[in-house]
SEMI-886655 format. One record per residue: x, y, z of N, C-alpha, C in turn; residue in three letters. Coordinates in steps of 0.1 Angstrom, whole numbers. Example, Ala and Ser with C-alpha at 12.3 -4.5 7.8 and 13.67 -1.06 7.14 Angstrom:
BEGIN
REC    n_xx    n_yy    n_zz   ca_xx   ca_yy   ca_zz    c_xx    c_yy    c_zz   vodo
REC     132     -57      78     123     -45      78     132     -33      78    ALA
REC     128     -22      71     137     -11      71     129       0      79    SER
END
This chain:
BEGIN
REC    n_xx    n_yy    n_zz   ca_xx   ca_yy   ca_zz    c_xx    c_yy    c_zz   vodo
REC    -356     -48     600    -366     -38     603    -375     -36     590    MET
REC    -388     -35     592    -397     -32     581    -396     -18     577    THR
REC    -396     -16     564    -396      -2     559    -410       3     559    THR
REC    -412      16     562    -425      22     564    -427      31     551    LEU
REC    -439      29     545    -443      38     534    -447      51     540    ASN
REC    -439      62     539    -441      74     545    -451      83     538    LEU
REC    -455      79     526    -464      87     518    -478      90     525    SER
REC    -482      81     534    -494      83     541    -493      94     552    ARG
REC    -480      98     555    -478     108     565    -475     122     559    PHE
REC    -473     122     546    -470     135     539    -483     144     539    LEU
REC    -480     157     541    -491     167     542    -499     166     529    VAL
REC    -512     168     530    -521     167     519    -518     178     508    ASP
REC    -519     174     496    -517     184     485    -530     190     481    THR
REC    -529     202     476    -541     210     472    -553     210     481    ASP
REC    -550     213     494    -562     214     503    -570     226     499    PRO
REC    -583     225     502    -592     236     498    -589     249     507    PRO
REC    -587     260     501    -585     272     508    -595     282     504    ILE
REC    -602     289     513    -612     299     510    -611     310     520    CYS
REC    -616     321     515    -616     333     523    -629     333     532    LYS
REC    -628     335     544    -639     335     554    -643     350     556    LEU
REC    -654     353     550    -659     367     552    -672     367     560    ASP
REC    -671     370     572    -682     369     581    -689     383     584    ALA
REC    -683     394     578    -688     407     581    -703     409     579    LYS
REC    -708     404     568    -722     406     564    -731     399     575    LYS
REC    -727     387     579    -735     379     589    -733     385     603    HIS
REC    -721     390     606    -719     396     619    -727     409     620    PHE
REC    -728     417     610    -735     429     610    -750     427     612    ASP
REC    -755     415     608    -769     411     609    -773     407     624    ALA
REC    -763     405     632    -766     401     646    -771     413     654    LEU
REC    -778     409     665    -782     420     675    -769     423     683    THR
REC    -770     434     690    -758     438     698    -754     428     708    SER
REC    -764     421     714    -761     411     724    -755     398     717    LYS
REC    -759     395     705    -753     384     698    -739     387     693    GLU
REC    -737     400     689    -723     404     685    -714     403     697    ARG
REC    -718     407     709    -710     406     721    -707     392     724    LEU
REC    -717     383     723    -715     369     726    -705     363     716    TYR
REC    -707     366     703    -698     361     692    -683     366     695    ALA
REC    -682     379     699    -669     384     702    -662     377     713    HIS
REC    -669     374     724    -662     368     735    -660     353     732    TYR
REC    -669     346     725    -666     332     721    -654     332     712    ILE
REC    -652     341     703    -640     342     695    -628     345     703    GLY
REC    -628     354     712    -617     357     721    -613     345     729    ARG
REC    -623     338     735    -620     326     743    -614     315     734    ALA
REC    -618     314     722    -612     304     713    -598     307     710    SER
REC    -595     320     708    -582     324     704    -573     322     716    TRP
REC    -577     326     728    -569     325     740    -567     310     744    VAL
REC    -577     302     741    -576     288     745    -568     279     735    GLY
REC    -566     285     723    -559     278     712    -545     272     717    ARG
REC    -537     279     724    -524     273     728    -526     261     737    PRO
REC    -536     261     745    -538     250     754    -542     237     746    ILE
REC    -551     239     736    -554     228     727    -542     223     720    LEU
REC    -535     233     714    -523     229     707    -513     222     715    SER
REC    -510     226     727    -501     219     736    -505     205     740    TYR
REC    -518     203     740    -523     189     744    -520     179     733    THR
REC    -518     184     720    -515     176     709    -500     172     709    ILE
REC    -491     182     711    -477     179     712    -471     192     718    SER
REC    -459     190     724    -452     201     731    -447     211     720    ALA
REC    -445     206     708    -439     215     697    -450     223     690    GLN
REC    -463     219     692    -474     225     684    -476     240     686    SER
REC    -475     245     698    -477     260     699    -467     268     692    PRO
REC    -454     264     693    -444     271     686    -445     270     671    ALA
REC    -449     258     666    -451     256     652    -462     264     646    LEU
REC    -473     265     654    -485     273     650    -481     288     650    TYR
REC    -474     293     660    -470     306     661    -460     310     649    ASP
REC    -452     300     645    -442     302     634    -450     305     621    LEU
REC    -460     297     618    -467     299     606    -476     311     606    PHE
REC    -482     314     618    -490     326     619    -481     338     616    LEU
REC    -469     338     621    -460     349     619    -455     350     604    ALA
REC    -453     338     598    -448     338     584    -459     343     575    VAL
REC    -472     340     577    -482     344     568    -489     357     572    PHE
REC    -484     364     582    -489     377     586    -479     388     582    SER
REC    -484     399     578    -476     411     574    -476     419     587    ASP
REC    -465     418     595    -464     425     607    -462     440     606    SER
REC    -459     445     594    -458     459     592    -471     466     590    SER
REC    -481     458     587    -495     464     584    -502     466     597    ALA
REC    -510     476     598    -519     479     609    -532     483     604    SER
REC    -543     476     605    -544     463     613    -537     452     605    PRO
REC    -534     441     612    -527     430     607    -533     424     594    LEU
REC    -525     422     584    -530     416     572    -522     404     568    LYS
REC    -527     397     558    -519     385     553    -508     390     545    ALA
REC    -497     382     545    -485     386     537    -488     383     523    VAL
REC    -481     390     514    -482     388     500    -474     376     496    ASN
REC    -480     365     493    -473     352     490    -464     353     478    LEU
REC    -468     360     468    -460     361     456    -446     368     459    ASP
REC    -447     379     467    -435     386     472    -426     377     480    THR
REC    -433     369     489    -425     360     498    -418     350     490    LEU
REC    -425     344     480    -418     334     471    -406     340     464    LYS
REC    -408     352     459    -396     358     452    -385     361     461    LYS
REC    -388     366     473    -377     368     483    -370     356     487    GLN
REC    -377     345     488    -371     332     492    -363     326     481    ALA
REC    -366     329     469    -359     323     457    -359     308     457    ALA
REC    -371     303     458    -374     288     458    -383     285     446    VAL
REC    -383     272     443    -391     268     431    -406     269     435    SER
REC    -414     269     425    -429     269     427    -433     257     435    GLU
REC    -428     246     432    -431     233     439    -428     234     453    GLU
REC    -416     239     456    -411     240     471    -420     250     478    VAL
REC    -423     261     472    -431     271     479    -446     266     481    PHE
REC    -451     259     471    -464     253     472    -464     243     484    LYS
REC    -454     235     485    -453     225     496    -452     232     510    GLY
REC    -445     243     510    -444     251     522    -458     256     527    PHE
REC    -465     262     517    -478     268     520    -488     257     524    VAL
REC    -487     246     517    -497     235     521    -494     230     535    GLU
REC    -481     229     538    -478     224     552    -483     235     562    TYR
REC    -479     247     559    -483     258     569    -497     260     571    GLY
REC    -505     259     560    -520     261     562    -526     250     570    ILE
REC    -520     238     568    -526     226     575    -522     227     590    GLN
REC    -510     232     593    -506     234     607    -515     244     613    VAL
REC    -518     254     606    -528     264     612    -542     259     613    LEU
REC    -546     251     604    -560     245     605    -561     235     616    PHE
REC    -551     226     618    -551     216     628    -545     221     641    PHE
REC    -540     233     642    -533     238     653    -521     230     658    VAL
REC    -516     222     649    -504     213     652    -500     206     639    SER
REC    -491     197     640    -487     189     628    -492     175     630    ASN
REC    -504     174     636    -511     161     637    -525     163     632    TYR
REC    -530     154     624    -543     155     618    -555     153     628    LYS
REC    -566     159     625    -578     157     632    -577     157     647    SER
REC    -578     145     653    -579     144     667    -565     142     673    PHE
REC    -554     145     666    -541     144     671    -535     131     671    GLY
REC    -541     122     663    -536     108     663    -527     104     651    ASP
REC    -526     112     641    -518     109     629    -509     121     626    THR
REC    -496     120     626    -488     131     623    -487     133     608    LYS
REC    -485     146     604    -482     148     590    -469     155     589    PHE
REC    -462     153     578    -448     158     576    -448     166     563    ILE
REC    -440     176     562    -439     184     550    -433     176     538    PRO
REC    -437     180     526    -432     174     514    -419     180     509    ARG
REC    -414     190     517    -402     196     512    -391     195     523    ILE
REC    -378     196     519    -367     194     528    -367     206     538    PRO
REC    -362     203     550    -361     212     561    -353     225     557    ALA
REC    -342     223     549    -334     235     546    -342     245     537    ASP
REC    -351     240     529    -360     248     520    -370     256     529    GLU
REC    -375     249     539    -384     256     549    -377     267     555    MET
REC    -365     265     560    -357     275     567    -354     287     558    GLU
REC    -352     284     545    -349     295     535    -361     304     534    LYS
REC    -373     298     534    -385     306     532    -388     314     545    ILE
REC    -386     308     556    -388     314     569    -379     326     571    ILE
REC    -367     325     567    -357     336     568    -360     347     558    LYS
REC    -366     343     547    -370     354     537    -381     363     542    ALA
REC    -388     359     552    -399     367     556    -394     380     563    THR
REC    -382     379     569    -376     390     576    -384     394     588    GLY
REC    -394     386     592    -402     389     603    -394     384     616    SER
REC    -393     394     625    -386     391     638    -393     380     645    THR
REC    -407     381     645    -415     371     652    -413     357     646    LYS
REC    -413     357     633    -412     344     626    -398     338     629    ALA
REC    -388     346     629    -374     341     632    -373     337     646    LEU
REC    -380     344     656    -379     339     670    -387     326     671    GLN
REC    -399     325     665    -406     313     665    -398     301     659    SER
REC    -391     304     648    -383     294     641    -372     290     650    GLN
REC    -366     299     658    -356     295     667    -361     285     678    ALA
REC    -374     288     682    -380     279     692    -383     265     686    HIS
REC    -386     265     673    -389     252     667    -377     245     661    THR
REC    -365     252     661    -353     246     655    -350     234     663    SER
REC    -351     234     676    -348     222     684    -358     211     681    SER
REC    -369     215     676    -379     205     673    -380     203     658    SER
REC    -371     208     650    -371     207     636    -371     192     632    SER
REC    -363     185     639    -362     170     637    -376     164     639    THR
REC    -383     169     650    -396     164     653    -406     168     642    HIS
REC    -404     180     637    -414     185     626    -413     177     614    ARG
REC    -400     174     610    -398     167     597    -394     152     598    THR
REC    -394     148     611    -390     134     613    -399     124     605    LYS
REC    -392     115     598    -400     106     590    -397      92     593    SER
REC    -390      89     603    -388      74     606    -400      70     615    GLU
REC    -402      57     614    -414      52     622    -413      55     636    PRO
REC    -425      59     641    -426      62     655    -440      58     659    SER
REC    -442      52     671    -455      48     675    -465      60     675    PRO
REC    -461      72     678    -469      84     678    -475      87     665    ARG
REC    -469      82     654    -474      85     640    -486      76     636    MET
REC    -490      67     645    -501      58     642    -513      60     651    PHE
REC    -525      59     646    -537      60     654    -537      50     666    PRO
REC    -542      55     677    -543      46     689    -530      45     697    GLY
REC    -519      51     693    -507      51     700    -504      65     706    ASN
REC    -504      67     719    -501      80     724    -487      81     730    SER
REC    -479      71     728    -466      72     734    -456      79     724    SER
END
């Protein structure tokens, strides 16, 4: 059997992250345009699980997991979790935490663990047990429930042996 160079499937490092602040632009819209933007946004949010599920059966739970991990459920309105606090609670190295965040934000961006059009899978750069440690450190009930749903697909999430699904043009 030929060995596969898995480096091409590892999640990208140092992806660009920026804050999206649309308030100024939203405030400049007419009331009709604001209503349209609101409903387009709602439709996108409600339709996200459908898109996610078409990529893979595990994608919706994986997306929900990272949404719960990166959200401060105790805040109202909902806010992002303090990443420095989470890193300290998880007691993991800087490198491991960075790998977790990079994987998580790319799952959120792509709404799955497949790049772009769903034709190339990406896998985390950190071991599954380190991911579990960080997820548990959140203390978020929703994150733990989502993690339970993805536990059965943990192998799928971090699977690194060759699979036809990991290559473009193969849908099996």
